[in-house]
C-alpha positions in Angstrom: 0.2 -0.1 0.0 1.5 3.2 -1.0 0.7 6.3 1.2 -2.2 4.8 3.0 -2.3 3.3 6.6 -4.1 0.3 7.4 -6.4 0.7 10.2 -8.6 -1.7 12.2 -12.1 -0.8 13.3 -13.1 -2.0 16.7 -16.8 -2.2 17.8 -18.1 0.2 20.4 -16.9 -0.7 23.8 -13.8 -2.4 22.8 -10.2 -1.5 21.9 -7.3 -3.4 20.4 -6.3 -5.1 23.7 -9.6 -6.9 24.3 -11.0 -7.0 20.8 -11.6 -10.6 20.9 -11.9 -12.9 18.0 -10.9 -11.7 14.4 -14.3 -11.8 13.3 -15.1 -8.7 15.4 -12.5 -6.4 13.5 -13.1 -4.8 10.0 -10.1 -3.9 8.1 -10.7 -0.4 6.5 -8.0 -0.4 4.0 -10.2 -0.8 1.1 -13.0 1.4 2.3 -11.6 4.9 1.5 -14.2 7.3 0.7 -14.0 11.0 -0.6 -15.6 13.9 1.6 -18.0 15.9 -0.2 -18.4 19.5 -0.6 -20.7 19.6 2.2 -18.5 17.3 4.6 -20.5 14.3 3.8 -19.2 10.9 3.8 -20.9 7.6 3.0 -20.6 5.0 5.9 -19.8 1.7 4.3 -22.5 -0.9 4.1 -20.5 -3.4 6.1 -20.2 -1.0 8.9 -24.0 0.3 8.6 -24.9 -3.6 8.8 -22.7 -4.4 11.8 -23.9 -1.3 13.8 -27.4 -1.6 12.9 -27.5 1.8 11.3 -30.3 2.2 8.8 -31.7 5.1 6.5 -33.2 7.9 8.9 -31.2 6.7 11.9 -29.6 9.4 13.9 -25.7 9.1 14.6 -23.4 10.9 17.1 -19.9 11.9 16.2 -17.0 12.7 18.4 -13.3 13.1 18.0 -11.4 10.2 19.4 -7.6 10.6 19.6 -6.6 11.2 15.9 -10.0 10.1 14.2 -13.6 10.7 14.3 -15.9 8.1 15.7 -19.7 7.4 15.0 -22.2 5.4 16.8 -26.0 5.1 16.5 -27.5 7.6 18.7 -29.5 6.3 21.7 -33.2 6.6 21.3 -34.6 9.0 24.0 -38.2 9.4 25.0 -39.9 12.4 23.5 -40.7 15.2 25.8 -44.0 15.3 24.7 -46.3 14.4 27.7 -43.4 13.6 30.0 -44.5 16.0 32.7 -48.2 15.5 32.3 -49.9 15.7 35.8 -46.9 16.9 37.6 -46.7 20.0 39.9 -44.6 21.7 37.3 -47.3 21.4 34.7 -49.9 22.8 37.0 -47.7 25.7 37.9 -46.9 26.7 34.3 -50.6 26.3 33.4 -51.5 28.6 36.3 -48.8 31.1 35.3 -49.8 30.9 31.6 -53.5 31.6 32.6 -52.4 34.7 34.8 -50.4 36.0 31.8 -53.3 35.8 29.6 -55.5 37.4 32.1 -53.0 40.4 32.1 -52.9 40.8 28.4 -56.7 40.8 28.1 -56.9 43.4 30.8 -54.9 45.8 28.8 
């Protein structure tokens, strides 16, 4: 290989010391992709399949030493309805009613 370094990808939560069997490693030497004008890159299908990334999924990126890491975003419960019936909800509704009453009195 001329001018290219061979890199090994390790699944999330592992490093080269505890990577386990060779089947858990993916060699990225033939998966070179060009960065587009908008900074976009295609995640190779082999990696998408291993990580369970599908079209429309959200992913997180972060800087890890000298490279960028990507992981499927955790699915968080939506905020809608999360505080229904709590004291906070009642207090906010009371404040909103008071604000509306003040606006109507003007």
